[in-house]
C-alpha positions as YAML, in Angstrom:
chain: A
units: angstrom
residues:
- id: 1
  name: MET
  ca: [-13.83, -33.54, 70.83]
- id: 2
  name: THR
  ca: [-12.14, -35.90, 73.58]
- id: 3
  name: ARG
  ca: [-10.20, -34.36, 76.33]
- id: 4
  name: ASN
  ca: [-6.61, -35.40, 75.02]
- id: 5
  name: SER
  ca: [-7.49, -33.71, 71.92]
- id: 6
  name: SER
  ca: [-8.83, -30.55, 72.90]
- id: 7
  name: THR
  ca: [-5.75, -30.41, 75.70]
- id: 8
  name: LEU
  ca: [-3.57, -31.03, 72.36]
- id: 9
  name: ALA
  ca: [-5.33, -28.14, 70.70]
- id: 10
  name: VAL
  ca: [-4.53, -25.77, 73.66]
- id: 11
  name: LEU
  ca: [-1.01, -26.75, 73.74]
- id: 12
  name: ALA
  ca: [-0.51, -26.01, 69.85]
- id: 13
  name: VAL
  ca: [-2.25, -22.74, 70.53]
- id: 14
  name: PHE
  ca: [-0.08, -21.68, 73.12]
- id: 15
  name: ALA
  ca: [3.11, -23.15, 71.36]
- id: 16
  name: ALA
  ca: [2.16, -20.80, 68.02]
- id: 17
  name: SER
  ca: [1.43, -18.00, 70.27]
- id: 18
  name: VAL
  ca: [4.83, -18.29, 71.78]
- id: 19
  name: LEU
  ca: [6.56, -18.86, 68.34]
- id: 20
  name: GLY
  ca: [4.71, -16.05, 67.07]
- id: 21
  name: VAL
  ca: [5.84, -13.48, 69.82]
- id: 22
  name: MET
  ca: [9.38, -14.50, 69.54]
- id: 23
  name: LEU
  ca: [9.63, -14.34, 65.87]
- id: 24
  name: ALA
  ca: [7.95, -10.86, 66.02]
- id: 25
  name: ARG
  ca: [11.12, -9.64, 68.43]
- id: 26
  name: THR
  ca: [13.38, -10.86, 65.48]
- id: 27
  name: ILE
  ca: [11.89, -9.27, 62.43]
- id: 28
  name: PRO
  ca: [14.11, -6.10, 61.56]
- id: 29
  name: SER
  ca: [12.78, -2.46, 61.47]
- id: 30
  name: ALA
  ca: [13.45, -2.18, 57.89]
- id: 31
  name: VAL
  ca: [10.25, -4.36, 57.19]
- id: 32
  name: PHE
  ca: [7.96, -1.73, 58.32]
- id: 33
  name: PRO
  ca: [7.36, 1.38, 56.07]
- id: 34
  name: GLU
  ca: [8.68, 4.71, 57.23]
- id: 35
  name: MET
  ca: [5.78, 6.97, 58.51]
- id: 36
  name: THR
  ca: [5.96, 10.74, 58.20]
- id: 37
  name: PHE
  ca: [2.99, 12.63, 59.75]
- id: 38
  name: ARG
  ca: [1.98, 15.93, 58.59]
- id: 39
  name: ARG
  ca: [2.65, 18.79, 61.55]
- id: 40
  name: ALA
  ca: [1.40, 22.50, 61.42]
- id: 41
  name: THR
  ca: [2.90, 25.23, 63.57]
- id: 42
  name: ILE
  ca: [0.63, 28.03, 63.97]
- id: 43
  name: LEU
  ca: [2.54, 31.56, 65.09]
- id: 44
  name: ALA
  ca: [0.55, 34.59, 66.03]
- id: 45
  name: ASP
  ca: [1.75, 37.66, 67.41]
- id: 46
  name: SER
  ca: [-0.17, 40.21, 68.89]
- id: 47
  name: GLY
  ca: [2.20, 42.63, 70.26]
- id: 48
  name: ASP
  ca: [2.04, 43.55, 73.88]
- id: 49
  name: LEU
  ca: [-1.20, 42.51, 75.11]
- id: 50
  name: PRO
  ca: [-1.38, 40.90, 78.70]
- id: 51
  name: THR
  ca: [-1.50, 37.13, 79.10]
- id: 52
  name: GLU
  ca: [-5.34, 37.02, 79.69]
- id: 53
  name: GLN
  ca: [-6.22, 39.12, 76.77]
- id: 54
  name: MET
  ca: [-4.13, 37.13, 74.50]
- id: 55
  name: LEU
  ca: [-5.78, 34.26, 75.88]
- id: 56
  name: ALA
  ca: [-8.93, 35.77, 75.25]
- id: 57
  name: SER
  ca: [-8.62, 37.68, 71.81]
- id: 58
  name: VAL
  ca: [-5.85, 35.38, 69.92]
- id: 59
  name: THR
  ca: [-5.28, 31.76, 71.56]
- id: 60
  name: ARG
  ca: [-8.57, 30.40, 72.03]
- id: 61
  name: PRO
  ca: [-10.29, 31.72, 68.64]
- id: 62
  name: LEU
  ca: [-7.14, 30.20, 66.97]
- id: 63
  name: GLU
  ca: [-7.83, 26.97, 68.65]
- id: 64
  name: GLU
  ca: [-11.26, 26.86, 68.18]
- id: 65
  name: SER
  ca: [-11.04, 27.33, 64.45]
- id: 66
  name: VAL
  ca: [-8.16, 24.52, 64.20]
- id: 67
  name: TYR
  ca: [-10.08, 22.06, 66.29]
- id: 68
  name: SER
  ca: [-12.84, 22.53, 63.46]
- id: 69
  name: VAL
  ca: [-10.51, 21.35, 60.72]
- id: 70
  name: PRO
  ca: [-11.38, 17.43, 59.98]
- id: 71
  name: GLY
  ca: [-8.79, 14.87, 61.03]
- id: 72
  name: VAL
  ca: [-6.86, 17.52, 63.44]
- id: 73
  name: THR
  ca: [-5.34, 15.92, 66.45]
- id: 74
  name: MET
  ca: [-4.16, 18.08, 69.57]
- id: 75
  name: LEU
  ca: [-1.12, 17.79, 70.72]
- id: 76
  name: ASN
  ca: [-0.43, 18.72, 74.18]
- id: 77
  name: GLU
  ca: [2.76, 20.76, 75.40]
- id: 78
  name: SER
  ca: [4.59, 17.23, 76.55]
- id: 79
  name: THR
  ca: [4.29, 15.69, 73.10]
- id: 80
  name: LYS
  ca: [6.17, 18.71, 71.19]
- id: 81
  name: ASP
  ca: [9.51, 18.29, 69.97]
...
């Protein structure tokens, strides 16, 4: 490969990349499928237990049992609706 043809190849790749980025920005969002993710909400009531007892006897066992389910992802407080 000569210097001219390698320069031409680099320019062609660059031009194709720029064109791809420009076209990707103009694709309507309706082209992409709608995604819905399953979500489970777990509610537990332990009456009037103090915070420390609630954490030890209810919250931690529930979290540990949910973590053992394959495919479950932990959501932080900041990512909830």
